[in-house]
VEXDREN-2710 file (C-alpha; in Angstrom, 1 decimal):
% VEXDREN-2710
k/r/px/py/pz
1/MET/21.5/-2.2/-2.9
2/ILE/21.2/-4.4/0.1
3/LEU/18.0/-6.4/0.3
4/PRO/16.0/-6.6/3.6
5/ALA/16.8/-9.6/5.7
6/GLY/15.1/-12.8/4.5
7/ILE/14.9/-11.8/0.8
8/SER/17.2/-13.6/-1.7
9/ILE/17.8/-13.5/-5.5
10/ARG/18.2/-16.7/-7.5
11/GLU/17.9/-18.0/-11.1
12/MET/14.3/-18.6/-12.3
13/THR/13.4/-22.2/-13.1
14/PRO/10.4/-23.7/-15.0
15/GLU/8.9/-24.5/-11.6
16/ASP/8.7/-20.8/-10.9
17/ILE/6.5/-20.0/-13.9
18/GLY/3.3/-20.3/-11.9
19/ALA/4.6/-17.7/-9.5
20/GLY/5.6/-15.5/-12.5
21/LEU/2.1/-15.7/-13.8
22/ARG/0.7/-14.8/-10.4
23/LEU/2.8/-11.6/-10.4
24/CYS/1.7/-10.9/-14.0
25/ARG/-2.0/-11.1/-13.0
26/ALA/-1.4/-9.0/-9.9
27/SER/0.0/-6.2/-12.1
28/GLY/-2.6/-6.6/-14.9
29/TRP/0.0/-7.9/-17.4
30/ASN/-0.8/-10.0/-20.4
31/GLN/1.9/-12.6/-20.5
32/THR/1.3/-16.4/-20.7
33/GLU/3.1/-19.5/-19.7
34/ARG/4.5/-19.7/-23.2
35/ASP/6.1/-16.3/-22.8
36/TRP/7.8/-17.3/-19.6
37/LEU/9.0/-20.5/-21.3
38/PHE/10.5/-18.5/-24.1
39/PHE/12.6/-16.5/-21.7
40/LEU/13.9/-19.6/-19.9
41/ARG/14.6/-21.5/-23.1
42/THR/16.4/-18.6/-24.8
43/ASP/18.8/-18.1/-21.9
44/VAL/18.6/-20.6/-19.1
45/HIS/20.6/-18.2/-16.8
46/GLY/18.8/-15.0/-17.9
47/ALA/15.8/-14.9/-15.6
48/LEU/15.8/-14.2/-11.9
49/VAL/13.4/-14.3/-9.0
50/ALA/13.4/-12.6/-5.6
51/GLU/12.2/-14.9/-2.9
52/GLU/11.1/-14.4/0.7
53/ASP/10.2/-17.2/3.1
54/GLY/10.1/-19.6/0.2
55/ARG/7.7/-17.4/-1.8
56/VAL/8.5/-15.7/-5.1
57/ILE/7.9/-12.0/-4.7
58/GLY/9.7/-10.6/-7.8
59/THR/11.0/-11.5/-11.2
60/THR/13.1/-10.1/-14.0
61/ALA/14.2/-11.6/-17.4
62/THR/16.8/-10.8/-20.1
63/LEU/16.9/-11.6/-23.8
64/PRO/20.3/-11.3/-25.5
65/TYR/20.0/-9.8/-29.0
66/GLY/23.7/-9.6/-29.9
67/PRO/24.6/-5.8/-29.8
68/PHE/22.0/-5.2/-27.1
69/THR/20.2/-7.2/-24.4
70/TRP/16.5/-6.7/-23.6
71/ILE/15.6/-6.4/-19.9
72/SER/12.0/-7.1/-19.0
73/MET/9.5/-8.7/-16.7
74/VAL/10.5/-6.6/-13.7
75/LEU/7.6/-7.5/-11.5
76/VAL/7.2/-7.2/-7.7
77/ASP/4.3/-8.5/-5.6
78/PRO/2.2/-5.4/-4.6
79/ALA/2.7/-6.3/-0.9
80/ALA/6.5/-6.2/-1.3
81/ARG/6.9/-3.0/-3.1
82/GLY/8.8/0.0/-1.8
83/ARG/11.5/-2.2/-0.3
84/GLY/14.1/-2.1/-3.0
85/VAL/13.2/-5.4/-4.6
86/ALA/12.6/-4.1/-8.1
87/THR/15.8/-2.0/-8.1
88/THR/17.9/-4.9/-6.9
89/LEU/16.4/-7.2/-9.5
90/LEU/17.2/-4.7/-12.2
91/GLN/20.8/-4.3/-11.1
92/ARG/21.2/-8.0/-11.0
93/ALA/19.8/-8.2/-14.5
94/LEU/22.2/-5.5/-15.7
95/GLY/25.0/-7.8/-14.4
96/LEU/23.8/-10.5/-16.8
97/VAL/24.3/-8.2/-19.8
98/GLU/27.4/-9.1/-21.9
99/ARG/30.3/-6.6/-21.7
100/ASN/29.9/-5.3/-25.3
101/ALA/26.1/-5.3/-25.3
102/VAL/23.8/-2.3/-24.5
103/PRO/20.9/-2.9/-22.1
104/ARG/17.6/-1.8/-23.5
105/LEU/14.0/-1.9/-22.1
106/ASP/10.5/-0.5/-22.4
107/ALA/9.6/1.4/-19.2
108/THR/6.2/2.1/-17.7
109/PRO/5.7/5.6/-16.4
110/SER/6.2/4.4/-12.8
111/GLY/9.4/2.6/-13.8
112/GLU/11.0/5.4/-15.9
113/PRO/12.4/7.4/-13.0
114/ILE/14.1/4.2/-11.6
115/TYR/15.8/3.6/-15.0
116/ARG/16.8/7.2/-15.4
117/ALA/18.5/7.1/-12.0
118/LEU/20.6/4.2/-13.3
119/GLY/21.7/6.0/-16.4
120/PHE/19.1/5.0/-18.9
121/VAL/18.0/7.6/-21.6
122/SER/15.0/7.5/-23.8
123/ASP/14.9/6.3/-27.4
124/LEU/11.3/6.9/-28.4
125/ARG/7.9/7.3/-26.8
126/LEU/5.2/4.7/-27.3
127/ALA/1.6/4.1/-26.4
128/ARG/-0.4/0.9/-25.8
129/TRP/-3.7/1.0/-27.7
130/SER/-6.5/-1.5/-27.1
131/VAL/-9.8/-2.6/-28.6
132/ASP/-12.4/-5.0/-27.4
133/ALA/-14.0/-5.6/-30.8
134/THR/-13.3/-4.0/-34.2
135/PRO/-15.9/-3.1/-36.9
136/SER/-17.2/-6.3/-38.5
137/HIS/-17.5/-4.6/-42.0
138/ILE/-13.7/-4.1/-42.6
139/ALA/-12.9/-5.0/-46.2
140/ARG/-9.9/-7.3/-46.6
141/PRO/-7.2/-5.5/-48.7
142/LEU/-5.8/-7.3/-51.7
143/GLY/-2.0/-6.9/-50.9
144/PRO/-1.4/-8.8/-47.7
145/ARG/-1.1/-12.6/-47.8
146/VAL/-0.2/-15.4/-45.4
147/LEU/3.5/-15.6/-44.5
148/GLU/5.0/-18.7/-46.1
149/ALA/8.2/-20.6/-45.4
150/GLY/9.9/-19.1/-48.4
151/ASN/9.3/-15.5/-47.1
152/TRP/11.5/-15.9/-44.0
153/THR/14.8/-14.8/-45.5
154/ALA/13.2/-11.5/-46.6
155/VAL/11.4/-11.1/-43.3
156/HIS/14.6/-11.7/-41.2
157/GLU/16.6/-9.3/-43.4
158/MET/14.0/-6.5/-43.1
159/ASP/13.7/-7.1/-39.3
160/MET/17.4/-7.0/-38.8
161/ARG/17.6/-3.6/-40.5
162/THR/14.6/-2.3/-38.6
163/PHE/15.2/-3.7/-35.1
164/GLY/19.0/-3.5/-35.2
165/ALA/19.7/-7.1/-34.3
166/SER/18.6/-10.6/-35.2
167/ARG/15.6/-12.0/-33.4
168/SER/14.8/-14.9/-35.8
169/THR/13.9/-17.3/-33.0
170/LEU/11.3/-15.0/-31.6
171/LEU/9.7/-14.2/-34.9
172/GLU/9.4/-17.8/-35.9
173/ARG/8.0/-18.7/-32.5
174/LEU/5.3/-16.1/-33.0
175/ALA/4.4/-17.4/-36.5
176/ASP/4.3/-21.0/-35.2
177/GLU/2.1/-20.3/-32.2
178/ALA/-0.3/-17.8/-33.9
179/PRO/-0.1/-18.4/-37.6
180/GLU/-3.5/-16.6/-38.1
181/TYR/-1.7/-13.3/-37.6
182/ALA/1.4/-13.9/-39.7
183/ARG/1.2/-12.1/-43.0
184/VAL/3.4/-10.2/-45.5
185/VAL/3.1/-7.6/-48.3
186/PHE/5.3/-7.9/-51.4
187/ASP/5.8/-5.5/-54.4
188/GLU/6.8/-7.9/-57.1
189/ARG/9.7/-9.6/-55.3
190/ARG/10.5/-6.9/-52.7
191/LEU/9.1/-7.2/-49.2
192/LEU/7.2/-4.1/-48.1
193/GLY/6.1/-5.2/-44.7
194/TYR/5.1/-8.0/-42.3
195/LEU/2.9/-8.5/-39.4
196/LEU/3.0/-11.1/-36.6
197/GLY/1.1/-11.5/-33.4
198/ARG/0.6/-13.6/-30.4
199/ARG/-2.1/-14.8/-27.9
200/GLY/-2.2/-13.2/-24.5
201/HIS/-3.9/-13.8/-21.2
202/GLY/-6.5/-11.0/-21.6
203/LYS/-6.2/-9.8/-25.2
204/ASP/-4.1/-10.9/-28.2
205/GLN/-1.2/-8.8/-29.1
206/ILE/-0.7/-7.4/-32.6
207/GLY/3.0/-6.9/-33.4
208/PRO/5.7/-6.6/-34.5
209/LEU/4.4/-4.7/-37.5
210/VAL/7.1/-3.3/-39.8
211/ALA/6.4/-1.5/-43.0
212/ASP/7.8/0.8/-45.6
213/SER/4.9/3.2/-45.4
214/ASP/1.6/4.1/-43.7
215/ASP/-0.3/2.5/-46.5
216/THR/1.4/-0.8/-46.1
217/ALA/1.0/-0.8/-42.3
218/ILE/-2.7/0.0/-42.6
219/ALA/-3.2/-2.7/-45.2
220/LEU/-1.6/-5.3/-42.9
221/LEU/-3.6/-4.3/-39.9
222/ARG/-6.9/-4.2/-41.9
223/SER/-6.1/-7.7/-43.3
224/CYS/-5.7/-9.0/-39.8
225/LEU/-8.8/-7.3/-38.3
226/ALA/-11.0/-8.3/-41.3
227/GLU/-10.5/-12.0/-40.3
228/HIS/-10.7/-11.5/-36.5
229/SER/-13.1/-8.7/-35.8
230/ASP/-14.5/-10.7/-32.8
231/ARG/-11.2/-10.6/-30.9
232/ALA/-9.8/-8.1/-28.4
233/PHE/-6.3/-6.8/-29.1
234/PHE/-3.4/-4.8/-27.7
235/ILE/-1.1/-3.0/-30.1
236/ASP/2.0/-1.0/-28.8
237/VAL/2.7/1.9/-31.2
238/PRO/5.6/4.3/-31.4
239/ASP/4.7/8.0/-31.6
240/GLY/5.1/9.9/-34.8
241/HIS/2.9/8.2/-37.4
242/GLU/-0.2/10.5/-37.5
243/ALA/-2.1/8.7/-40.3
244/TRP/-1.4/5.4/-38.6
245/ALA/-2.7/6.7/-35.2
246/HIS/-5.8/8.1/-37.0
247/THR/-6.5/4.7/-38.5
248/LEU/-6.3/3.0/-35.2
249/SER/-8.8/5.5/-33.8
250/THR/-11.3/5.0/-36.6
251/LEU/-11.1/1.2/-36.1
252/GLY/-12.0/1.6/-32.4
253/PHE/-8.6/1.4/-30.7
254/ARG/-8.1/3.7/-27.7
255/ILE/-4.9/4.7/-25.9
256/GLU/-4.6/2.8/-22.6
257/ARG/-1.2/4.0/-21.3
258/PRO/2.1/5.5/-22.5
259/PHE/5.6/4.0/-22.0
260/VAL/9.1/4.8/-23.2
261/ARG/11.9/2.8/-24.9
262/MET/15.2/3.4/-23.2
263/HIS/18.9/2.3/-23.3
264/ARG/22.1/2.7/-21.3
265/GLY/25.4/3.3/-23.0
266/ILE/26.3/3.9/-26.7
267/MET/23.9/2.4/-29.2
268/THR/25.8/0.8/-32.1
269/ALA/22.7/-0.8/-33.7
270/PRO/19.8/1.5/-33.3
271/GLY/17.8/0.1/-36.3
272/ASP/15.3/2.0/-38.3
273/GLN/12.6/3.2/-35.9
274/PHE/10.6/5.0/-38.6
275/SER/9.6/1.6/-40.1
276/ILE/8.3/0.3/-36.8
277/TYR/4.5/0.6/-36.6
278/ALA/4.0/-1.8/-33.7
279/ILE/6.6/-3.4/-31.5
280/THR/6.4/-7.0/-30.4
281/GLY/5.6/-5.9/-26.8
282/PRO/7.5/-4.3/-24.0
283/GLU/8.8/-7.7/-22.8
284/PHE/10.3/-8.6/-26.2
285/GLY/11.2/-5.3/-27.9
END
């Protein structure tokens, strides 16, 4: 696609983070400066901006996960929409995906038709749930405990099986920046599930949450909320776990909007979607 005269695409730099945050706020997105820094540090050539008259009007970013690459942060200034900027940024991002990797992303309802037109197909449906404050009387379950350094091998192995690729740097970053959300459940020596989270601009994000059963997932969530009932949260949840969805409702969460996980090409590492109770977020997978 040919961009209108005066618009150019270039690599994003740390100096552009302020512009990226401005676009996040204009779209009501929850990312922080630390999130943008993570993209830039993970792949210094993997984020792009669209610029017009010296002003950033669009962004996109990629995260390489081995067998697949996550495409995210496709943002366009509201005043510049409808001019092909988002589609061009997406096509340029696809050009950054390694030859043997599959592009993946989480699409908003407005973005889904664009991705389908480019050959993407759906993996699973998700919904963003949110809560402003959870009940203060939640009892803390006995099973979950704080994630410790010695748990990382088990967590990374379980995450590799579930997500389909290694994302150890991301998980350890989450635990380091928001240790109050990092917790695990073990049965004797076997890991049954883990929960991580992160701080956001508007609300904190719960996820990823990976578990062997509804009971384990619910225990991890209740453990988190029992200690932080005064905080507002987002949690992005795959469809299909009825007991899990019922629990979210009883705790005061409400669905805010749907979205869909998509990929283009042949998936060689799909992971175990049934064990995913909350994703990290659309920007990270």
